[in-house]
C-alpha positions, 0 to 999 in steps of 0.5 A: 497501468501500475501494479500495485500492492498494498500490505494492510491489517484489518484496523488500520485507519490509514490502510483503509485511507489509503484504499479509498484514495485508490478507490476514488481514483478507479485504480486497481491494486492487490491487497496482502493482509500480513496479520493473516499471512505471515510470507506477506509479513516478510515480503512488506519487511523487506521491501520497507525495512519496518513492520508499520502499514500500509505498506504500498508498492507502485512497480517497486516504489515503496511507499510507507503510511497514507501519502496522498502527495507521494502517491499521487505522484507515482500514480500521476494523478491530478 
């Protein structure tokens, strides 16, 4: 199983869509709120080179935004 970390903010619609997509497929993940956690924000920027959310880290592969196609590819979903 993949290790997944999602960097989010509370009001982000695309963050909510990403989490709903993962829950729909029964995929667990760790969530880091970058609005409240400066270390998580720095980690996210180091990985993605930008400040937008969501940023999804799937075993080191970075997905910026809610990209259903790319998430499905990385998670081997049909």
